[in-house]
N, C-alpha and C positions, 0 to 999 in steps of 0.2 A: 500901381503901387507906385507913390511919390518918390522922388529921388531923395536919397538921405544926405544932406548936407554935412553931416558930421562923420562919413565915413573917412578913413585915414587918407586915401587919395585926394579926396576934396580938401582935406586940411594941408596935404601937401602942395596941392596946386595954388592955396591961398598963401602959401609960406608959413604956415603955423607949425608944421613940422618939417624939419630939415630932411634932405636927401642927398645921396651920392649921385649927383647929376652927371648924365653922359651927354645928353642933348636936349635942347629946347628949341622950338619955333612957335610960331602962331597957332598951330595945330595940335602940337603933342609936346610931352614932357617924357623923358627916358631917364631911367635911374637905376642903380644897381639894387637887386633884391637883398633884403636883410638876413633872408635865411635861403642861401643859393642852393639850387638843386644840381648845379653843374659848375666847372670851374668859372665860367662866364654865364651870369644870370642877369638878364636886364629886363625890367618891365617897361613897357611904353603905354601911356595913358593919354586920351585925347582930351582936350581942354573943352570942357562943356560938360553937362549933366546928363550923361548916358549911363544907365544901371549895368548894361550887358551888350554882347555883340548884336544880340536880336533887336534891343533898343536903339542901338547906334545906327544899324542897317535900316531901320524903318523910320528914323526921325532926322538924321543927320544930313546935311546937304550934300551934293556931290563934291563941293569944293572942300567940305571938311572931311570926307571919306577919303578923297584923294590926298589932301595934306597929310591926314594921319597914317595912310599907308606909305606915303613917300617917306615920312618920318621913321617908319618901321625899318624900310629899306636902307635909309641912310645910316641908321645906328648899326644895323648889321654889317654893312660895308666900312664904316668908320671904325669898328671894332675888329676888323678882319674875319668876322664870322663866315663870310662867304667864301672863302678860300677853302676850307675843309668841310664845311656843312654846319647847320644849325637847325634848331627844331623851334617852330613858332607854335605856341598854344594860346588858346583862348577858352577859358571853362565859362559856361552858362548855367546859372541856377544851382540849387542845391546838390542835385544827382550829378551834375556836370563837374562838381568840385569848386564852384565859384565860392571864394571867401569874403572878397571886398566887393560891395555892390556898386563898383564903378567899373565900366568897361575897361580891359586892359589886355595886352598881350604879354607873354613870356617870350624872350628870346635866350635859348639855351645853347652853349657850345662849350667846346674845350676839350671833350672827350666822346668816345662813342656812347650814344645815349641808349642803345638797346632797343627793347619794344616799346611800341606805343603805349600799351596799358598793362600794367602789372595785374596778374590774377588775383 
């Protein structure tokens, strides 16, 4: 399946849609989720055309992978999430709950998050 250049995260990366930026480097962009599921809810997306974690893991260079996950850790530390704990989530595909077809991770913190999956 070809990458959809019109997905919302692609548009954010191109500057066509604004975001509340938390962090950016050559590998990733992090911004606050517009519909937060926790007091602190940040999305981290890689720079590049990757549909999902599966796609990212299969096609990204080691440098891109390292740079992306460094950015995730940097954001968690920068926002103080590492002090009391946070949840790192990545959804893959329709049944996994992926809504935007661009690989991204959710960083959630700021309250006890409860069970991993609601029944």
